[in-house]
C-alpha positions as CSV (number, residue, x, y, z in Angstrom):
1,M,27.5,116.6,179.6
2,S,26.8,119.7,177.6
3,I,29.8,121.4,179.3
4,L,32.0,118.3,178.6
5,N,31.0,118.4,174.9
6,R,31.2,122.1,174.6
7,W,34.5,122.9,176.5
8,V,36.4,119.9,177.8
9,I,36.6,117.7,174.7
10,P,37.5,120.5,172.2
11,G,40.1,121.7,174.7
12,V,41.7,118.3,174.9
13,V,41.7,117.9,171.1
14,A,43.4,121.3,170.8
15,V,46.0,120.5,173.3
16,C,46.8,117.2,171.5
17,A,47.0,118.9,168.2
18,V,49.4,121.6,169.5
19,T,51.5,118.9,171.1
20,A,51.6,116.9,167.9
21,I,52.6,119.9,165.9
22,T,55.3,120.8,168.4
23,L,56.6,117.2,168.5
24,F,56.6,117.0,164.7
25,S,58.4,120.3,164.4
26,E,61.0,119.3,167.0
27,T,61.4,115.9,165.4
28,S,62.0,117.6,162.0
29,K,64.6,119.8,163.6
30,V,66.3,116.8,165.2
31,E,66.4,114.9,161.9
32,A,67.7,117.9,160.0
33,D,70.4,118.5,162.6
34,L,71.5,114.8,162.7
35,T,71.5,114.6,158.9
36,Q,73.6,117.7,158.6
37,R,76.2,116.6,161.2
38,A,76.3,113.0,159.8
39,E,76.9,114.2,156.2
40,A,79.7,116.5,157.4
41,L,81.3,113.6,159.3
42,L,81.1,111.2,156.4
43,K,82.5,113.9,154.0
44,D,85.3,114.7,156.4
45,K,86.3,111.0,156.4
46,G,86.3,110.8,152.6
47,M,83.1,108.7,152.4
48,D,81.3,110.7,149.8
49,W,79.8,107.6,148.4
50,A,77.5,107.3,151.5
51,E,74.0,108.7,151.8
52,I,72.5,109.1,155.3
53,S,68.9,110.0,156.3
54,F,67.1,110.0,159.6
55,S,63.7,109.1,160.9
56,G,63.7,110.6,164.4
57,R,67.1,109.6,165.8
58,D,67.3,106.4,163.7
59,G,69.5,106.6,160.6
60,T,69.5,104.7,157.3
61,L,72.8,104.4,155.4
62,K,72.6,103.9,151.6
63,G,74.9,104.1,148.7
64,V,77.4,101.8,146.9
65,E,80.0,100.5,149.3
66,P,83.3,100.8,147.4
67,E,85.4,98.3,149.6
68,E,84.5,95.6,152.1
69,N,83.8,96.9,155.6
70,E,83.5,100.6,154.4
71,A,79.8,100.6,155.4
72,K,80.6,99.0,158.8
73,W,83.2,101.7,159.5
74,A,80.8,104.4,158.5
75,I,78.1,103.1,160.8
76,E,80.6,102.9,163.7
77,L,81.5,106.5,163.2
78,L,77.8,107.6,163.0
79,D,77.0,105.6,166.2
80,L,79.4,107.7,168.1
81,E,77.8,111.0,166.9
82,W,75.7,112.6,169.7
83,G,72.0,112.1,169.3
84,V,72.2,109.1,167.0
85,R,70.3,106.1,168.4
86,K,71.1,103.5,165.7
87,V,71.9,103.3,162.0
88,V,70.6,100.6,159.6
89,D,72.9,99.4,156.8
90,E,71.0,99.4,153.4
91,T,74.1,99.9,151.2
92,D,74.9,97.9,148.0
93,D,78.3,96.3,147.2
94,L,80.4,97.8,144.4
95,K,80.7,95.2,141.6
96,T,83.7,93.0,141.4
97,Q,85.4,93.1,137.9
98,S,87.1,90.1,136.4
99,P,89.3,90.2,134.4
100,Y,90.5,93.5,135.9
101,S,91.8,95.9,133.4
102,W,92.9,99.5,133.5
103,G,94.8,101.8,131.1
104,L,96.6,105.1,130.9
105,V,97.2,106.5,127.4
106,R,99.2,109.6,126.5
107,E,99.4,111.2,123.1
108,D,101.5,114.3,123.6
109,D,99.2,116.7,125.5
110,Q,96.2,114.3,125.6
111,V,95.9,111.8,128.4
112,S,93.1,109.2,128.7
113,V,92.2,107.0,131.6
114,I,90.2,103.9,130.8
115,G,89.0,100.7,132.5
116,Y,88.4,100.0,136.2
117,L,90.0,101.3,139.4
118,P,89.2,101.2,143.1
119,Y,86.8,104.0,144.1
120,S,89.5,106.0,145.9
121,L,91.8,106.1,142.9
122,T,89.0,107.2,140.5
123,K,88.8,110.3,142.7
124,S,92.5,111.0,143.2
125,L,94.1,110.0,139.9
126,P,93.1,113.0,137.8
127,A,94.8,115.4,140.3
128,E,97.9,113.2,140.3
129,I,98.1,113.2,136.5
130,D,97.6,117.0,136.5
131,E,100.5,117.4,139.0
132,K,102.9,115.0,137.3
133,I,102.1,115.9,133.6
134,P,101.1,119.6,133.9
135,G,99.3,121.2,130.9
136,V,97.7,118.1,129.5
137,T,94.0,117.6,128.7
138,I,92.7,114.6,130.7
139,S,89.8,112.4,129.5
140,T,88.5,110.1,132.1
141,Q,86.4,107.1,131.3
142,V,87.0,104.8,134.2
143,E,84.6,102.9,136.5
144,A,85.0,102.1,140.1
145,A,85.1,98.3,140.7
146,R,86.5,95.8,143.2
147,G,88.8,93.0,142.2
148,A,92.0,95.1,141.7
149,P,95.5,93.6,142.5
150,S,96.5,94.3,146.1
151,N,99.2,96.8,145.0
152,I,97.1,98.7,142.4
153,E,98.1,102.0,143.9
154,T,101.8,101.3,143.2
155,V,101.0,100.2,139.7
156,V,99.0,103.4,139.0
157,H,101.6,105.7,140.5
158,F,104.4,104.0,138.5
159,S,102.4,104.3,135.3
160,A,101.7,108.0,135.8
161,D,105.4,108.6,136.5
162,L,106.3,106.6,133.4
163,L,104.0,108.5,131.1
164,S,105.3,111.8,132.5
165,R,108.5,110.9,130.7
166,L,107.0,109.3,127.6
167,K,104.9,111.6,125.4
168,R,103.4,108.8,123.2
169,A,102.8,105.7,125.3
170,K,100.2,103.5,126.9
171,A,100.3,101.6,130.2
172,F,97.7,98.8,130.3
173,L,97.0,96.5,133.3
174,L,95.3,93.2,132.9
175,D,95.0,91.4,136.2
176,D,98.7,90.9,137.2
177,T,100.4,92.0,134.0
178,L,101.3,95.6,133.2
179,T,102.1,96.1,129.5
180,I,103.9,99.3,128.4
181,T,103.8,100.2,124.7
182,G,104.8,103.4,122.8
183,T,106.8,104.9,120.1
184,L,110.2,106.6,120.2
185,E,112.0,108.1,117.2
186,D,115.2,106.6,116.0
187,G,118.1,109.0,116.0
188,N,116.3,111.5,118.3
189,A,118.6,112.5,121.2
190,D,115.6,113.5,123.4
191,D,113.8,110.2,122.8
192,I,117.0,108.3,123.6
193,A,117.4,110.2,126.8
194,Q,113.7,109.5,127.7
195,F,114.3,105.8,127.1
196,E,117.4,105.7,129.4
197,A,115.5,107.6,132.1
198,V,112.6,105.1,131.9
199,E,115.1,102.2,132.1
200,E,116.5,103.6,135.3
201,M,113.0,104.1,136.7
202,I,112.0,100.5,135.9
203,A,115.1,99.2,137.6
204,A,114.4,101.1,140.7
205,T,110.7,100.1,141.0
206,E,109.4,97.0,142.7
207,L,105.9,96.1,141.5
208,N,105.4,93.2,143.9
209,G,103.7,90.4,142.0
210,I,102.9,92.4,138.9
211,T,104.6,91.2,135.7
212,L,106.0,94.1,133.7
213,D,105.9,93.6,129.9
214,F,107.9,96.6,128.5
215,Q,107.5,96.6,124.7
216,I,109.2,99.9,123.8
217,A,112.5,99.4,121.9
218,R,115.5,101.6,122.5
219,P,115.8,104.2,119.7
220,K,118.7,103.8,117.4
221,D,121.6,106.2,117.9
222,P,122.1,108.7,115.1
223,E,125.3,107.1,113.9
224,D,123.5,103.8,113.5
225,M,120.8,105.2,111.1
226,V,121.1,103.9,107.6
227,Q,120.0,106.1,104.8
228,A,117.6,104.6,102.2
229,E,119.2,104.0,98.8
230,D,117.7,103.5,95.4
231,S,116.2,100.0,95.3
232,E,117.8,97.5,92.9
233,V,114.4,95.8,92.6
234,D,112.8,96.6,89.3
235,G,109.3,96.1,90.7
236,F,107.7,95.9,94.1
237,E,108.4,93.6,97.1
238,V,106.4,93.2,100.3
239,S,107.4,91.0,103.2
240,R,105.4,90.4,106.4
241,S,106.8,88.9,109.6
242,A,106.3,89.2,113.4
243,D,108.6,92.3,113.2
244,G,106.2,94.1,110.9
245,V,105.9,94.9,107.1
246,A,108.7,95.9,104.8
247,M,108.1,97.4,101.4
248,V,110.9,97.8,98.8
249,G,110.8,98.8,95.2
250,R,110.2,101.4,92.6
251,M,107.1,103.5,92.0
252,P,106.1,105.2,88.7
253,S,105.1,108.4,90.5
254,E,105.1,110.2,93.8
255,D,101.3,109.9,93.9
256,I,101.3,106.1,93.6
257,R,104.2,105.9,96.2
258,Q,102.2,107.9,98.7
259,T,99.0,106.0,98.0
260,I,100.8,102.7,98.7
261,I,102.3,103.9,101.9
262,D,99.0,105.4,103.2
263,L,97.2,102.1,102.3
264,A,99.8,100.0,104.0
265,N,99.4,102.1,107.1
266,R,95.6,101.5,107.0
267,K,96.0,97.8,106.5
268,F,98.9,97.0,108.9
269,G,99.0,99.9,111.3
270,A,101.3,102.9,111.0
271,G,103.9,101.7,113.5
272,S,104.3,98.4,111.7
273,V,105.3,99.6,108.2
274,S,108.7,100.5,106.8
275,A,109.0,101.6,103.2
276,N,112.0,102.1,100.8
277,L,110.1,103.1,97.7
278,V,111.9,105.1,95.1
279,V,110.0,107.1,92.4
280,R,111.1,106.5,88.8
281,E,108.9,109.0,87.1
282,G,107.8,108.0,83.6
283,E,109.6,104.6,83.6
284,K,108.0,101.3,82.9
285,I,108.4,99.2,86.0
286,A,108.1,95.4,86.0
287,N,107.2,95.7,82.3
288,L,103.9,97.3,83.4
289,G,102.3,100.6,82.4
290,Y,101.2,103.2,85.0
291,D,97.7,102.0,85.6
292,E,98.6,98.3,85.5
293,Y,101.4,98.7,88.0
294,R,99.1,100.6,90.4
295,R,96.4,97.9,90.2
296,A,99.0,95.2,90.8
297,A,100.6,97.0,93.8
298,L,97.2,97.5,95.4
299,A,96.2,93.8,94.9
300,I,99.5,92.7,96.5
301,L,99.0,94.8,99.6
302,Q,95.5,93.4,100.1
303,A,96.7,89.8,99.6
304,V,99.7,90.2,102.0
305,S,97.4,91.9,104.6
306,R,95.5,88.6,104.9
307,L,98.5,86.4,105.5
308,S,100.0,85.8,109.0
309,E,103.5,85.8,107.5
310,G,104.6,85.9,103.8
311,A,106.2,87.7,101.0
312,A,105.2,89.0,97.5
313,S,107.6,89.9,94.7
314,L,106.4,91.7,91.5
315,T,108.8,91.7,88.7
316,A,108.8,91.5,84.9
317,D,108.4,87.7,85.3
318,G,105.2,88.0,87.2
319,L,104.1,87.9,90.8
320,E,105.6,85.4,93.3
321,L,103.5,85.1,96.5
322,N,104.0,82.8,99.5
323,G,102.7,82.6,103.0
324,G,99.9,81.3,105.3
325,A,96.4,82.7,105.6
326,F,94.8,82.8,109.0
327,Y,92.0,80.4,108.1
328,E,90.6,78.4,105.2
329,G,88.0,80.9,104.1
330,A,90.6,83.7,104.0
331,L,92.9,81.6,101.8
332,A,90.1,81.1,99.2
333,E,89.4,84.8,99.3
334,V,93.0,85.8,98.8
335,R,93.3,83.6,95.7
336,E,90.0,84.8,94.3
337,G,90.9,88.5,95.0
338,L,94.2,88.2,93.2
339,N,92.7,86.5,90.1
340,E,90.2,89.4,89.9
341,A,92.5,92.3,90.6
342,L,95.7,91.5,88.9
343,P,96.2,92.9,85.4
344,A,95.9,90.3,82.6
345,G,99.6,90.4,81.8
346,V,100.8,89.4,85.3
347,T,101.5,85.7,85.8
348,L,100.7,84.6,89.3
349,N,102.8,81.9,91.1
350,A,101.3,81.4,94.5
351,D,102.5,79.0,97.2
352,L,99.8,79.6,99.8
353,S,98.6,77.5,102.7
354,V,96.6,77.9,106.0
355,A,98.7,78.9,109.0
356,A,99.1,76.2,111.6
357,P,96.6,76.6,114.5
358,G,98.0,78.4,117.5
359,E,98.3,76.8,120.9
360,S,95.3,77.2,123.2
361,V,95.6,80.1,125.7
362,D,93.7,81.0,128.9
363,A,91.4,84.0,129.2
364,Q,94.0,86.4,130.4
365,E,96.5,85.6,127.6
366,C,93.7,85.7,125.0
367,Q,92.7,89.2,126.2
368,T,96.3,90.4,126.0
369,L,96.7,89.1,122.5
370,L,93.4,90.7,121.3
371,R,94.3,94.0,123.0
372,N,97.8,94.1,121.5
373,T,96.4,93.4,118.0
374,L,93.9,96.3,118.3
375,E,96.5,98.6,119.8
376,K,98.5,98.4,116.5
377,N,95.6,99.0,114.2
378,T,91.9,99.9,114.1
379,I,88.9,98.2,112.5
380,L,87.7,100.6,109.8
381,F,84.2,101.1,108.4
382,E,82.8,103.1,105.5
383,S,82.0,106.6,106.7
384,G,78.7,106.7,108.7
385,M,78.0,103.1,107.9
386,A,78.3,99.6,109.4
387,T,80.1,98.2,106.3
388,I,83.6,97.0,107.2
389,S,86.3,98.4,105.0
390,S,88.2,95.8,103.0
391,D,91.4,97.4,104.4
392,S,90.5,95.8,107.8
393,F,89.9,92.3,106.5
394,G,93.4,91.3,107.4
395,L,93.1,92.7,110.9
396,L,89.9,90.9,111.5
397,D,91.5,87.6,110.1
398,N,94.2,88.0,112.8
399,L,91.5,88.5,115.5
400,V,89.7,85.4,114.2
401,Y,92.9,83.4,114.6
402,T,93.4,84.6,118.1
403,A,89.8,84.0,119.1
404,S,90.1,80.4,117.9
405,R,92.9,79.9,120.5
406,C,90.6,80.5,123.5
407,T,87.5,78.5,122.6
408,D,86.3,78.2,126.2
409,N,85.7,81.9,126.5
410,R,82.9,84.2,125.4
411,I,83.9,87.5,123.8
412,Q,81.9,90.7,123.9
413,I,82.4,92.9,120.8
414,E,82.0,96.5,121.8
415,G,81.2,99.3,119.4
416,H,82.1,102.9,120.1
417,T,81.7,106.2,118.2
418,D,82.9,109.8,118.4
419,S,80.6,112.6,119.4
420,D,79.6,113.8,115.9
421,G,75.8,113.5,115.4
422,D,73.1,112.9,118.0
423,D,73.2,110.3,120.8
424,A,70.6,108.0,119.4
425,T,72.2,107.9,116.0
426,N,75.6,107.1,117.4
427,Q,74.2,104.5,119.7
428,A,72.5,102.7,116.8
429,L,75.6,103.0,114.7
430,S,77.8,101.5,117.4
431,E,75.5,98.5,117.8
432,R,75.3,97.9,114.0
433,R,79.1,98.0,113.7
434,A,79.6,95.6,116.6
435,G,77.1,93.4,114.9
436,A,78.9,93.5,111.6
437,V,82.1,92.4,113.3
438,V,80.3,89.5,115.0
439,D,78.9,88.5,111.5
440,Y,82.4,88.5,110.1
441,L,83.8,86.3,112.9
442,V,80.9,83.9,112.6
443,T,81.4,83.6,108.8
444,A,85.1,82.9,109.5
445,G,84.2,80.0,111.8
446,I,83.9,81.4,115.3
447,A,80.8,79.9,117.1
448,A,78.0,82.4,117.3
449,D,77.2,81.5,120.9
450,R,80.6,82.7,122.0
451,L,80.0,86.2,120.7
452,E,77.9,89.1,121.9
453,A,77.6,92.5,120.2
454,T,77.2,95.6,122.3
455,G,77.1,99.2,121.4
456,F,78.1,102.1,123.7
457,G,77.6,105.0,121.2
458,E,79.7,108.0,122.3
459,A,79.4,107.3,126.0
460,Q,82.9,105.9,126.6
461,P,85.5,108.0,124.8
462,V,89.2,107.2,125.3
463,A,90.3,110.6,124.0
464,S,89.1,114.1,123.6
465,N,86.5,114.7,120.8
466,D,87.8,118.2,120.3
467,T,90.4,117.1,117.7
468,P,90.3,114.8,114.6
469,E,92.9,112.6,116.1
470,G,90.9,112.2,119.3
471,K,87.7,111.4,117.3
472,A,89.6,108.8,115.3
473,K,90.6,107.0,118.6
474,N,87.0,107.1,119.9
475,R,85.7,105.4,116.7
476,R,86.7,101.9,117.6
477,I,85.8,98.3,118.2
478,E,87.0,96.5,121.3
479,F,87.1,92.8,122.1
480,V,86.5,91.9,125.8
481,I,86.8,88.4,127.2
482,Q,83.9,87.7,129.5
483,A,84.4,86.3,133.0
484,Q,83.3,82.7,133.3
């Protein structure tokens, strides 16, 4: 027994320990070899979303499966690899997005990609843009998601081709509708040629089930351009319609003229305003002095900005104003604002009403209307604050009117900032600004339980933060219809 205890048992223990160490070492080598070969195989097949690990010869596949059956195909490949016994699927499904939206925006040498795309396109699109539009700076804020139209690749390739020809344009896909907006200069031969090339491209492209909404007008030929003449209006006239805002009249100084134009662009959006304002330095216009005329003109712009359609005419006889406000509360505020802002010598004759309610629309149409409104203009705030600028009251009234047409849908109000300042400050500011917009909508009559305020801080830019123009685009509020 003493020999057994002294020699045999310790010898057996030693042999077992050596064997265990050897087996562990060999198993680790097998696992490392299998992992290395499996990762190389998946990478070679373009499945960089997949994560593979081994315990012995048994594998576990993890990651977010971008498309249905991707994990199944990955496992079938791995099962054929020498040395693999079995692979267990522990992958998660990529989320399905509804409504499905994606956008491509170009401003000269700046290109932004926003929204959602299938996983494969999130990887390949930047290189495609770089090839088709060489020299541009690309900002990508796009998420991989399922739910895209079946021919999404055709839509994306077509949009990239289109924006390679248009220097200031946006392609936006919402489910099965692709909307193209942009600006071209009247009388510009290059822009006219661009438009004609785009027309040919559209005629030659079949989008298969996607409705194309092309909203860019053909630029006027040089011979059709009409030069502005001195206005016969001894005063200031503003008219607003579905086609935009037209201002005609005389201004007592260049300073006031430029102030009026700048303010109109802030209130209505730069692409919506035409101005034929002639400076008559030192003259009394509409029987008003310099400061009185300035006050009256500013009050008129604010009032018209809150009307869906209407017109204002300031002359020596007073102010004639007609039109429809977007809702009852806005109408009361327009009247009150004019009474407070107009100079004492200006007689007001106002024929105002509340615009007729719009027809009910479904979620997709509502999203399109909201997006188109915010593409034309931006909700403005006091610098560094969550106080909404009065210049944006009219824009918000328009959004209230649209939101009242889709009462069955919830709306997420998203706040975004530029990259100035620290992350925490920007996150808090974006949340407060989104909350301020929700408060405005609720006060205007939109049910609070339909609205949700969310802030994203600086995390989702749509343009480069390296330029003032890019920063201005990133400081924004977005309205997103929530899936039911």
